[in-house]
C-alpha positions in Angstrom: 24.7 46.0 -85.4 26.5 46.8 -88.6 29.6 45.1 -87.2 27.7 42.0 -86.2 26.0 41.8 -89.6 29.4 42.1 -91.3 30.8 39.4 -89.0 27.8 37.1 -89.7 28.4 37.6 -93.4 32.1 36.8 -93.1 31.3 33.7 -91.1 28.7 32.4 -93.6 31.2 32.9 -96.4 33.8 30.9 -94.6 32.0 28.1 -92.7 28.9 25.9 -92.7 26.0 27.2 -90.8 26.5 24.9 -87.8 27.9 24.9 -84.3 28.9 22.5 -81.7 29.7 22.2 -78.0 33.3 21.9 -76.8 34.1 20.4 -73.4 37.5 21.1 -71.9 38.9 17.9 -70.2 40.6 18.8 -66.9 42.9 16.2 -65.4 43.6 18.2 -62.3 42.5 21.3 -60.4 46.0 22.1 -59.2 48.4 24.8 -60.5 51.9 25.4 -59.2 51.7 29.3 -59.4 48.1 29.9 -58.3 48.3 33.7 -58.5 46.4 34.6 -61.6 44.0 37.1 -60.0 40.8 36.0 -61.9 41.3 32.2 -61.4 39.6 30.2 -58.7 42.9 28.3 -58.1 44.3 31.6 -56.7 42.0 31.2 -53.8 43.1 27.7 -52.9 45.3 27.0 -49.8 49.0 27.5 -50.5 50.0 24.1 -49.0 47.8 22.0 -51.2 49.1 18.6 -52.2 49.1 18.3 -56.0 48.1 14.6 -56.1 45.0 15.2 -54.1 43.6 17.5 -56.9 44.0 15.0 -59.7 41.2 13.2 -61.4 41.3 9.5 -61.7 42.3 7.9 -65.1 38.9 6.1 -65.3 37.0 9.4 -64.9 39.0 11.0 -67.7 38.5 8.0 -70.0 34.8 7.8 -69.3 34.4 11.5 -70.1 36.4 11.2 -73.3 34.1 8.4 -74.4 31.1 10.6 -73.7 32.6 13.4 -75.7 33.1 11.2 -78.8 29.7 9.4 -78.6 27.7 12.6 -78.0 29.5 14.6 -80.6 31.2 17.1 -78.3 34.6 18.4 -79.3 37.3 18.5 -76.7 38.1 22.2 -76.4 41.4 21.3 -74.9 43.1 19.0 -72.3 44.2 21.0 -69.3 45.1 20.8 -65.6 47.1 23.8 -64.5 50.8 24.5 -64.7 52.9 21.6 -63.4 49.9 19.6 -62.4 51.3 16.6 -64.2 55.0 15.7 -64.9 56.1 15.0 -68.5 56.1 11.3 -67.7 52.5 11.5 -66.4 51.4 13.3 -69.5 53.2 10.9 -71.9 51.4 8.0 -70.1 48.0 9.7 -70.2 47.9 11.0 -73.8 47.9 7.7 -75.8 45.0 6.1 -73.8 43.0 9.3 -73.7 43.5 9.8 -77.4 42.2 6.3 -78.0 39.1 6.9 -75.9 38.3 10.2 -77.6 39.1 9.0 -81.1 41.0 12.1 -82.0 44.0 14.2 -81.1 43.9 16.9 -78.4 44.6 20.5 -78.0 46.9 20.7 -74.9 46.7 23.6 -72.5 49.3 23.1 -69.7 51.5 26.1 -69.8 54.4 27.0 -72.0 56.2 23.8 -73.3 59.7 23.6 -74.6 60.5 22.0 -78.0 61.5 18.6 -76.6 58.2 18.1 -74.9 56.3 19.4 -78.0 58.1 16.8 -80.0 57.4 14.1 -77.4 53.6 14.9 -77.3 53.2 15.7 -81.0 51.7 12.3 -82.1 48.7 12.9 -79.8 48.2 16.7 -80.4 46.2 18.8 -82.8 48.0 21.8 -81.3 48.8 23.8 -78.2 46.9 26.4 -76.3 48.6 29.4 -74.8 46.6 30.7 -71.9 47.5 34.4 -72.5 44.2 35.6 -71.0 44.9 39.2 -72.1 47.3 40.9 -74.5 48.0 44.3 -72.9 51.5 43.9 -71.4 50.8 46.1 -68.3 47.5 44.4 -67.6 49.0 41.0 -68.1 51.7 41.6 -65.5 49.0 42.7 -63.1 46.6 39.8 -63.5 49.1 37.0 -64.3 52.2 38.0 -62.3 53.9 34.6 -62.4 52.8 33.7 -66.0 54.7 36.0 -68.4 53.7 36.1 -72.0 57.1 35.5 -73.5 57.4 31.7 -72.9 54.0 31.2 -74.5 55.1 33.2 -77.6 58.2 31.1 -77.9 56.1 28.0 -77.6 53.9 29.3 -80.5 57.0 29.7 -82.7 58.3 26.2 -81.8 54.9 24.5 -82.3 54.4 26.2 -85.6 57.9 25.0 -86.7 56.9 21.4 -85.8 53.6 21.6 -87.7 51.3 21.9 -84.7 48.5 24.4 -84.6 48.4 27.3 -82.1 45.4 28.5 -80.1 45.1 31.1 -77.3 42.6 32.1 -74.6 41.3 35.7 -74.1 39.1 36.8 -71.2 37.0 39.9 -71.5 36.1 41.9 -68.4 39.5 41.7 -66.6 40.5 45.2 -67.3 41.2 45.3 -71.1 39.8 48.0 -73.3 38.8 48.1 -76.9 42.0 49.9 -77.6 43.8 46.6 -77.0 42.3 45.1 -80.2 45.3 45.9 -82.4 47.5 44.0 -80.0 45.3 41.0 -80.1 45.2 41.0 -83.9 49.0 41.4 -84.1 49.5 38.3 -81.9 47.0 36.3 -83.9 48.8 37.1 -87.1 52.4 37.0 -85.9 52.1 33.7 -84.1 49.8 31.8 -86.5 46.9 31.5 -84.1 44.3 29.3 -85.8 41.9 29.1 -82.9 40.9 31.5 -80.1 38.8 31.0 -77.0 37.0 34.2 -76.1 35.6 34.0 -72.6 33.7 36.4 -70.4 34.9 36.9 -66.8 33.4 34.5 -64.3 33.8 36.4 -60.9 35.2 33.6 -58.7 34.7 33.7 -55.0 37.9 34.6 -53.1 39.5 36.5 -56.0 39.8 40.2 -56.6 37.0 40.0 -59.1 34.4 38.5 -56.7 32.2 41.5 -56.7 32.9 42.6 -60.2 30.0 42.8 -62.7 29.8 40.3 -65.5 30.6 41.9 -68.8 27.5 42.5 -71.1 27.1 39.9 -73.8 27.3 42.6 -76.5 30.8 43.5 -75.2 32.0 39.9 -75.5 30.3 39.7 -78.9 32.1 42.9 -80.0 35.5 41.1 -79.5 34.3 38.1 -81.3 33.0 40.1 -84.3 36.2 42.1 -84.6 38.3 39.0 -84.7 36.0 37.4 -87.2 36.0 40.4 -89.5 39.8 40.7 -89.4 40.6 37.0 -89.4 37.9 35.3 -91.5 39.0 31.7 -91.2 40.1 31.6 -87.6 38.1 29.2 -85.3 36.5 31.1 -82.5 35.0 29.5 -79.4 32.8 31.5 -77.1 32.4 30.8 -73.4 28.9 30.8 -71.9 27.7 29.4 -68.6 24.4 28.0 -67.3 23.2 31.5 -66.5 24.3 33.0 -69.8 22.5 30.8 -72.3 20.4 33.7 -73.7 23.7 35.3 -74.9 24.4 32.4 -77.3 22.5 33.7 -80.4 24.4 37.1 -80.4 27.7 35.4 -79.8 27.1 33.0 -82.7 25.9 35.8 -85.0 29.1 37.8 -84.1 31.0 34.9 -85.7 31.8 32.3 -83.1 32.1 28.7 -84.4 31.4 26.9 -81.2 30.7 27.3 -77.5 31.9 26.0 -74.2 31.7 26.5 -70.4 28.3 24.8 -70.1 28.2 22.0 -67.5 27.1 19.4 -70.0 27.2 16.2 -68.0 25.5 17.6 -64.9 22.8 19.5 -66.9 22.5 17.0 -69.8 18.8 16.6 -70.8 17.6 19.3 -68.5 15.5 22.4 -69.4 18.7 24.4 -69.6 20.3 21.9 -72.1 17.1 22.1 -74.2 17.4 25.9 -74.0 20.9 25.8 -75.4 19.8 23.8 -78.4 16.9 26.2 -79.0 19.2 29.2 -78.8 21.4 27.6 -81.4 18.3 27.2 -83.7 17.4 30.9 -83.0 20.9 31.8 -84.3 20.1 30.0 -87.6 22.7 27.3 -87.0 22.3 23.5 -86.9 23.7 21.8 -83.8 26.3 19.1 -84.3 26.0 16.6 -81.5 23.5 16.6 -78.6 23.0 17.9 -75.1 19.5 16.3 -74.7 19.3 12.8 -76.2 21.2 9.7 -75.1 21.9 7.2 -77.9 21.1 3.6 -77.2 24.4 1.8 -77.9 26.5 -0.9 -76.3 28.5 1.2 -73.9 30.4 -1.9 -72.8 31.8 -2.2 -76.3 33.1 1.4 -76.0 35.0 0.5 -72.8 36.3 -2.8 -74.1 38.1 -1.1 -77.0 40.3 0.9 -74.7 44.0 -0.1 -74.7 44.1 -0.5 -70.9 44.1 -3.4 -68.5 41.0 -5.2 -67.5 41.1 -3.7 -64.0 41.1 -0.2 -65.5 38.3 -1.1 -67.9 36.2 -2.2 -65.0 36.7 1.1 -63.2 36.0 3.0 -66.5 32.8 1.0 -66.8 31.7 1.9 -63.3 32.5 5.6 -63.8 30.9 5.8 -67.2 27.6 4.4 -65.8 27.7 6.9 -63.0 27.7 9.6 -65.6 25.1 7.9 -67.7 22.8 7.2 -64.7 22.6 10.9 -63.8 22.2 11.9 -67.4 19.4 9.4 -68.0 17.6 10.6 -64.9 17.7 14.1 -66.2 16.4 13.0 -69.6 13.6 10.8 -68.1 12.6 12.8 -65.0 13.5 16.3 -66.0 12.1 16.5 -69.5 10.2 13.2 -70.0 12.2 12.4 -73.1 13.3 8.9 -74.1 16.7 8.0 -75.5 17.2 8.0 -79.2 18.1 4.7 -80.8 21.1 5.0 -83.1 23.7 2.7 -84.7 27.1 2.3 -83.3 28.9 5.6 -83.0 32.3 5.6 -84.8 35.4 7.2 -83.6 36.0 10.7 -85.0 
């Protein structure tokens, strides 16, 4: 607890006492390597057709609008390695950025300098999905995803003025002795943001029967990073069955949280529990998981720089999301929408 108290003091000296939800936007559930041993994609059929795993443009744009209006940060834009071609990505980024009202963190595998330069107008930074930092363990759990290309990308991105972020999963075989390696990478490669997740035992992977790491273990990693790197942004991953862990993860020094199915569980008892756990941690919550603002959603769609045909599909998809979310709010918790003014872009 001394470590967590120290981490909490470092956080309070460096940041406002607030937190927020970050929602990763996935444009595809396809990956060309599909052999990272912890990942659900490794259990997919080998002859899968990439285009069948893509989300529609209207679905992505509708979700980006929701993120902006409800105050959710986009943790990153992702879709698996080689899920989109560079041409696909260059076409998607401008419209998605317009819908979200801000630049994105991009997590699509290691990118060469020419693509970083091409995507730069739409990016806050790049995310390297390192997952673990122990070289031997990394080769075991990510056999086709070596670390070196990501480290080169970090150098190139930093030289271009982009920020660097990384992912780190606890419970895949790392030990506390790996901490110096993690801190070395953070410092050497100018990592300004880290996503510290806890293993989700996916069906069909070698971790299917593995126990979920204790929240205190995940919190230990967060606290160590916070104490050694006072100003780094730390995002902790929770899930619908790990909400009770949120106060200790925030006290350990996390800035924000992700991995909560926010659109599906919006306005439910579990969403209210998330906001209550934030309050228990002594933080204010930026955004909402429980209250739908009353605004002109059609105006939000009409501002998109896309054709009328796409706008119509975005409108339909957006109202599919809103219909389910409103039912949760009205039927699940008997709460009415909160009336607000027009929500500006971030």
